[in-house]
FIMI-695801 format. One record per residue (C-alpha): chain; x, y, z; residue in three letters. Coordinates in steps of 0.25 Angstrom, whole numbers. Layout:
+------+-------+-------+-------+------+
! unit !    xx !    yy !    zz ! code !
+------+-------+-------+-------+------+
!    A !     X !     Y !     Z !  ALA !
...
+------+-------+-------+-------+------+
END
This chain:
+------+-------+-------+-------+------+
! unit !    xx !    yy !    zz ! code !
+------+-------+-------+-------+------+
!    A !    57 !     0 !   -85 !  MET !
!    A !    71 !     2 !   -81 !  ARG !
!    A !    79 !   -12 !   -83 !  PRO !
!    A !    85 !   -11 !   -68 !  TRP !
!    A !    72 !    -9 !   -63 !  ASN !
!    A !    67 !   -22 !   -69 !  LEU !
!    A !    80 !   -29 !   -65 !  ILE !
!    A !    78 !   -25 !   -50 !  ARG !
!    A !    63 !   -29 !   -50 !  VAL !
!    A !    66 !   -42 !   -57 !  GLN !
!    A !    74 !   -46 !   -45 !  LEU !
!    A !    62 !   -46 !   -35 !  ILE !
!    A !    53 !   -55 !   -46 !  VAL !
!    A !    64 !   -64 !   -48 !  LEU !
!    A !    68 !   -67 !   -33 !  LEU !
!    A !    53 !   -69 !   -30 !  ILE !
!    A !    52 !   -78 !   -42 !  SER !
!    A !    64 !   -86 !   -40 !  TYR !
!    A !    61 !   -89 !   -25 !  HIS !
!    A !    46 !   -93 !   -28 !  SER !
!    A !    50 !  -103 !   -40 !  SER !
!    A !    58 !  -115 !   -42 !  THR !
!    A !    67 !  -110 !   -52 !  SER !
!    A !    74 !   -97 !   -55 !  ILE !
!    A !    71 !   -98 !   -70 !  SER !
!    A !    56 !   -95 !   -67 !  ARG !
!    A !    61 !   -83 !   -59 !  ALA !
!    A !    69 !   -78 !   -70 !  GLU !
!    A !    57 !   -80 !   -80 !  ASN !
!    A !    48 !   -70 !   -73 !  GLN !
!    A !    43 !   -60 !   -83 !  PRO !
!    A !    49 !   -46 !   -84 !  ASP !
!    A !    35 !   -41 !   -83 !  ALA !
!    A !    32 !   -45 !   -69 !  LEU !
!    A !    46 !   -39 !   -65 !  ARG !
!    A !    43 !   -26 !   -72 !  ALA !
!    A !    29 !   -26 !   -65 !  LYS !
!    A !    35 !   -26 !   -52 !  VAL !
!    A !    44 !   -15 !   -55 !  ALA !
!    A !    34 !    -6 !   -61 !  HIS !
!    A !    24 !    -8 !   -50 !  ALA !
!    A !    34 !    -5 !   -39 !  THR !
!    A !    33 !    10 !   -35 !  LEU !
!    A !    41 !    20 !   -26 !  LEU !
!    A !    32 !    30 !   -18 !  ILE !
!    A !    36 !    43 !   -14 !  THR !
!    A !    25 !    49 !    -6 !  SER !
!    A !    24 !    65 !    -1 !  ASP !
!    A !    24 !    60 !    13 !  ASN !
!    A !    39 !    58 !    13 !  GLY !
!    A !    39 !    43 !    11 !  TYR !
!    A !    43 !    34 !     0 !  GLN !
!    A !    38 !    20 !    -2 !  GLY !
!    A !    35 !     9 !   -12 !  SER !
!    A !    22 !     5 !   -19 !  GLY !
!    A !    16 !    -5 !   -29 !  VAL !
!    A !     6 !    -4 !   -40 !  ILE !
!    A !    -6 !   -14 !   -39 !  THR !
!    A !   -20 !   -14 !   -44 !  ARG !
!    A !   -33 !   -12 !   -36 !  ILE !
!    A !   -46 !   -14 !   -43 !  MET !
!    A !   -40 !   -12 !   -57 !  LYS !
!    A !   -33 !     1 !   -53 !  ARG !
!    A !   -18 !     2 !   -51 !  LYS !
!    A !   -13 !     7 !   -37 !  TYR !
!    A !     0 !     9 !   -29 !  VAL !
!    A !     0 !     1 !   -16 !  LEU !
!    A !    10 !     6 !    -6 !  THR !
!    A !    11 !     7 !    10 !  ALA !
!    A !     3 !    17 !    17 !  HIS !
!    A !    14 !    22 !    26 !  HIS !
!    A !    22 !    26 !    13 !  VAL !
!    A !    11 !    36 !     8 !  VAL !
!    A !     4 !    40 !    21 !  GLU !
!    A !     1 !    55 !    22 !  GLY !
!    A !     6 !    57 !     7 !  SER !
!    A !    -2 !    66 !    -3 !  SER !
!    A !     5 !    60 !   -15 !  LYS !
!    A !    15 !    49 !   -19 !  ILE !
!    A !    24 !    47 !   -30 !  ARG !
!    A !    25 !    34 !   -37 !  LEU !
!    A !    37 !    28 !   -45 !  ARG !
!    A !    37 !    14 !   -52 !  SER !
!    A !    50 !     7 !   -51 !  TRP !
!    A !    48 !     0 !   -64 !  GLY !
!    A !    46 !    12 !   -74 !  ASP !
!    A !    49 !    24 !   -64 !  ARG !
!    A !    35 !    29 !   -68 !  SER !
!    A !    29 !    38 !   -57 !  SER !
!    A !    17 !    45 !   -52 !  GLY !
!    A !    10 !    51 !   -41 !  ILE !
!    A !    -2 !    47 !   -33 !  THR !
!    A !   -10 !    55 !   -23 !  THR !
!    A !   -22 !    48 !   -18 !  GLN !
!    A !   -22 !    34 !   -10 !  PRO !
!    A !   -34 !    25 !   -13 !  HIS !
!    A !   -33 !    18 !     0 !  GLY !
!    A !   -22 !    14 !    11 !  TRP !
!    A !   -22 !     7 !    24 !  HIS !
!    A !   -13 !    12 !    35 !  ARG !
!    A !   -14 !    -1 !    44 !  LEU !
!    A !    -9 !   -10 !    33 !  TYR !
!    A !     0 !     1 !    26 !  ASP !
!    A !    -6 !     2 !    12 !  ILE !
!    A !    -9 !    12 !     2 !  ALA !
!    A !   -15 !    13 !   -12 !  VAL !
!    A !   -14 !    24 !   -21 !  TYR !
!    A !   -18 !    24 !   -36 !  PRO !
!    A !    -8 !    23 !   -47 !  LEU !
!    A !    -5 !    36 !   -54 !  PRO !
!    A !   -10 !    35 !   -68 !  LYS !
!    A !     4 !    38 !   -74 !  GLU !
!    A !     9 !    24 !   -67 !  MET !
!    A !    -3 !    16 !   -72 !  ASN !
!    A !     5 !     9 !   -82 !  HIS !
!    A !    12 !     2 !   -70 !  LEU !
!    A !     9 !   -13 !   -67 !  PRO !
!    A !     2 !   -18 !   -54 !  ILE !
!    A !     6 !   -28 !   -45 !  LEU !
!    A !    -7 !   -36 !   -41 !  PRO !
!    A !   -11 !   -37 !   -26 !  LEU !
!    A !    -9 !   -52 !   -22 !  SER !
!    A !   -21 !   -59 !   -15 !  PRO !
!    A !   -12 !   -69 !   -10 !  ARG !
!    A !    -5 !   -70 !     4 !  ILE !
!    A !     8 !   -75 !     0 !  LEU !
!    A !    13 !   -87 !     9 !  PRO !
!    A !    24 !   -86 !    19 !  LYS !
!    A !    38 !   -87 !    12 !  GLY !
!    A !    33 !   -83 !    -1 !  GLU !
!    A !    43 !   -74 !    -9 !  LYS !
!    A !    40 !   -59 !   -11 !  VAL !
!    A !    46 !   -47 !   -16 !  GLY !
!    A !    46 !   -32 !   -14 !  VAL !
!    A !    48 !   -21 !   -22 !  ALA !
!    A !    49 !    -7 !   -17 !  ALA !
!    A !    57 !     6 !   -14 !  PHE !
!    A !    64 !     6 !    -1 !  PRO !
!    A !    71 !    20 !     1 !  GLY !
!    A !    66 !    23 !   -13 !  GLY !
!    A !    74 !    13 !   -20 !  LYS !
!    A !    68 !     1 !   -26 !  PHE !
!    A !    70 !   -12 !   -20 !  MET !
!    A !    65 !   -26 !   -23 !  ASP !
!    A !    67 !   -38 !   -14 !  THR !
!    A !    61 !   -52 !   -10 !  THR !
!    A !    57 !   -60 !     2 !  GLY !
!    A !    47 !   -69 !     7 !  ILE !
!    A !    34 !   -68 !    15 !  ILE !
!    A !    36 !   -69 !    30 !  ARG !
!    A !    23 !   -69 !    36 !  GLU !
!    A !    10 !   -62 !    36 !  TYR !
!    A !     4 !   -54 !    48 !  ARG !
!    A !   -10 !   -49 !    52 !  SER !
!    A !   -16 !   -42 !    64 !  PRO !
!    A !   -28 !   -51 !    64 !  THR !
!    A !   -31 !   -66 !    61 !  SER !
!    A !   -37 !   -62 !    47 !  GLY !
!    A !   -32 !   -69 !    35 !  ASN !
!    A !   -27 !   -56 !    29 !  ILE !
!    A !   -12 !   -52 !    33 !  PRO !
!    A !    -9 !   -38 !    36 !  THR !
!    A !     6 !   -39 !    34 !  GLU !
!    A !    15 !   -47 !    26 !  VAL !
!    A !    29 !   -50 !    31 !  ILE !
!    A !    41 !   -53 !    21 !  PHE !
!    A !    55 !   -54 !    20 !  THR !
!    A !    59 !   -45 !     8 !  ALA !
!    A !    67 !   -33 !    13 !  ALA !
!    A !    61 !   -19 !    13 !  VAL !
!    A !    64 !    -5 !    18 !  ASP !
!    A !    59 !     9 !    19 !  LYS !
!    A !    53 !    14 !     7 !  GLY !
!    A !    48 !    -1 !     3 !  ALA !
!    A !    34 !     1 !     9 !  SER !
!    A !    23 !     0 !    -1 !  GLY !
!    A !    32 !    -9 !   -10 !  GLY !
!    A !    27 !   -22 !   -16 !  MET !
!    A !    27 !   -36 !   -10 !  ILE !
!    A !    26 !   -46 !   -22 !  ILE !
!    A !    26 !   -61 !   -24 !  ASP !
!    A !    33 !   -68 !   -36 !  LYS !
!    A !    22 !   -63 !   -46 !  HIS !
!    A !    23 !   -50 !   -42 !  ALA !
!    A !    10 !   -49 !   -35 !  ASN !
!    A !     8 !   -39 !   -24 !  LEU !
!    A !     8 !   -47 !   -11 !  VAL !
!    A !    10 !   -34 !    -2 !  GLY !
!    A !    17 !   -21 !     0 !  ILE !
!    A !    28 !   -17 !    10 !  VAL !
!    A !    25 !   -10 !    22 !  THR !
!    A !    37 !   -11 !    32 !  ALA !
!    A !    48 !   -19 !    37 !  TYR !
!    A !    50 !   -26 !    51 !  GLU !
!    A !    62 !   -24 !    59 !  TYR !
!    A !    68 !   -28 !    73 !  TYR !
!    A !    79 !   -24 !    81 !  ARG !
!    A !    93 !   -33 !    83 !  SER !
!    A !    98 !   -35 !    97 !  SER !
!    A !   107 !   -24 !    95 !  ASP !
!    A !    95 !   -14 !    91 !  GLY !
!    A !    98 !   -14 !    76 !  TYR !
!    A !    85 !   -13 !    68 !  LYS !
!    A !    84 !   -25 !    58 !  ILE !
!    A !    74 !   -26 !    47 !  LYS !
!    A !    66 !   -37 !    47 !  GLY !
!    A !    54 !   -42 !    37 !  ASP !
!    A !    46 !   -34 !    28 !  SER !
!    A !    31 !   -31 !    30 !  VAL !
!    A !    20 !   -28 !    20 !  GLY !
!    A !     4 !   -28 !    18 !  THR !
!    A !     1 !   -39 !    10 !  PRO !
!    A !    -8 !   -38 !    -2 !  SER !
!    A !   -19 !   -47 !     3 !  VAL !
!    A !   -21 !   -36 !    13 !  LEU !
!    A !   -21 !   -26 !     3 !  ILE !
!    A !   -31 !   -33 !    -6 !  ARG !
!    A !   -41 !   -34 !     6 !  THR !
!    A !   -41 !   -20 !     9 !  LEU !
!    A !   -43 !   -16 !    -5 !  ILE !
!    A !   -55 !   -26 !    -5 !  GLU !
!    A !   -60 !   -20 !     8 !  GLU !
!    A !   -59 !    -6 !     2 !  LYS !
!    A !   -66 !    -9 !   -11 !  VAL !
!    A !   -78 !   -16 !    -3 !  LYS !
!    A !   -79 !    -2 !     4 !  GLN !
!    A !   -81 !     5 !    -9 !  GLY !
!    A !   -66 !     8 !   -13 !  TRP !
!    A !   -64 !     9 !   -28 !  ARG !
!    A !   -50 !    12 !   -34 !  PRO !
+------+-------+-------+-------+------+
END
């Protein structure tokens, strides 16, 4: 792994840990393995539909998968993946699941990238105000940033939110990127950002939007009940 890659990813883990603990020394003692794990699980996605986005490696029923936003790969016949951590790459062609409404897509991780680590899908709904981090590739360039959970949204009165709103800044190309907690658990993926217009007509970027992991886990469980197997 290249040293400067590890240093940049170190920032996101340290910032989340610092704001979530009582002393900076606890943040500085975060293991290198955790920082390396985040770097290696962060993927740049280039699809043959002309779009470029981000992805993250997770595990579903003992198999490694790439999780990304559906709009990044919609209409593509193959996608090229590259890890930020060690620059390993691979191509995958067949999605094993997707959901247009909730903007998620799942692809099997190519065999040549199977050495890369996973970030587990968290079953938790983080409380409002909890610190989170984002690692993604806006504009094709690696970016990590931190923020807090602003709120959750759901079109129904159910207990499972369909959107998580957070303050960590994102931009075009960050779609599909990871949203993680201080332990590098995957709490969602980036799907969009909001904007509003100023009084003089300028477009101003607002909060970021993602699909929460608790919804992704629920959708997977429903597919398994219907007979789907990785």
